[in-house]
C-alpha positions as CSV (number, residue, x, y, z in Angstrom):
1,M,7.2,-14.6,-8.0
2,N,3.5,-14.1,-7.1
3,P,2.8,-12.2,-3.9
4,D,0.1,-13.7,-1.7
5,I,-2.6,-11.1,-1.7
6,S,-5.3,-13.4,-0.3
7,S,-3.8,-14.1,3.1
8,L,-3.9,-11.4,5.8
9,R,-0.4,-11.1,7.4
10,L,-1.0,-7.8,9.2
11,A,-1.9,-8.5,12.9
12,D,-4.2,-5.5,13.3
13,A,-5.3,-4.6,9.8
14,D,-8.3,-2.6,11.0
15,G,-6.2,-0.6,13.4
16,F,-3.7,0.2,10.7
17,Y,-6.5,1.2,8.3
18,A,-7.9,3.5,11.0
19,A,-4.5,5.1,11.5
20,L,-4.1,5.5,7.8
21,V,-7.4,7.2,7.4
22,A,-6.7,9.4,10.5
23,A,-3.3,10.4,9.0
24,H,-5.1,11.9,6.0
25,E,-7.5,14.0,8.0
26,G,-7.0,17.7,7.2
27,L,-4.8,17.0,4.2
28,S,-5.7,18.4,0.8
29,D,-6.0,15.9,-2.1
30,D,-2.5,16.8,-3.2
31,E,-1.0,16.4,0.3
32,S,-2.9,13.1,0.7
33,T,-1.5,11.8,-2.6
34,L,2.0,12.9,-1.6
35,A,1.7,11.2,1.9
36,N,0.6,8.0,0.2
37,A,3.5,8.1,-2.2
38,K,6.0,8.7,0.7
39,L,4.4,5.8,2.7
40,V,4.8,3.5,-0.3
41,M,8.5,4.5,-0.7
42,L,9.2,4.0,3.0
43,L,7.5,0.6,3.0
44,A,9.3,-0.4,-0.2
45,N,12.6,0.5,1.5
46,Q,11.7,-1.7,4.4
47,V,10.8,-4.7,2.1
48,G,14.0,-4.1,0.2
49,D,13.4,-6.9,-2.4
50,A,13.0,-5.4,-5.8
51,R,11.6,-8.5,-7.4
52,L,8.9,-8.8,-4.7
53,L,8.1,-5.1,-4.9
54,H,7.7,-5.3,-8.7
55,A,5.4,-8.4,-8.2
56,C,3.3,-6.5,-5.7
57,L,3.1,-3.5,-7.9
58,D,1.9,-5.7,-10.8
59,A,-0.6,-7.5,-8.6
60,A,-2.0,-4.2,-7.3
61,V,-2.4,-2.7,-10.8
62,Q,-4.0,-6.0,-12.1
63,D,-6.4,-5.9,-9.1
64,V,-7.4,-2.3,-9.8
65,R,-8.0,-3.0,-13.5
66,A,-10.0,-6.1,-12.7
67,S,-12.2,-4.1,-10.3
68,A,-12.9,-1.3,-12.8
């Protein structure tokens, strides 16, 4: 299973990004990292499909490594 990382499915991606940035304002680096981890786990629970989640995780890591 290959997740589609090229198509935008989020209706208001810019609005969500702004909210994400705003949520981190005033947090320390450790708090920001923890907030991101908690957000990932909440979203993973909403997706609920372990195979899709593993595929997304692999795609994200490959993208980071390719960008480095």
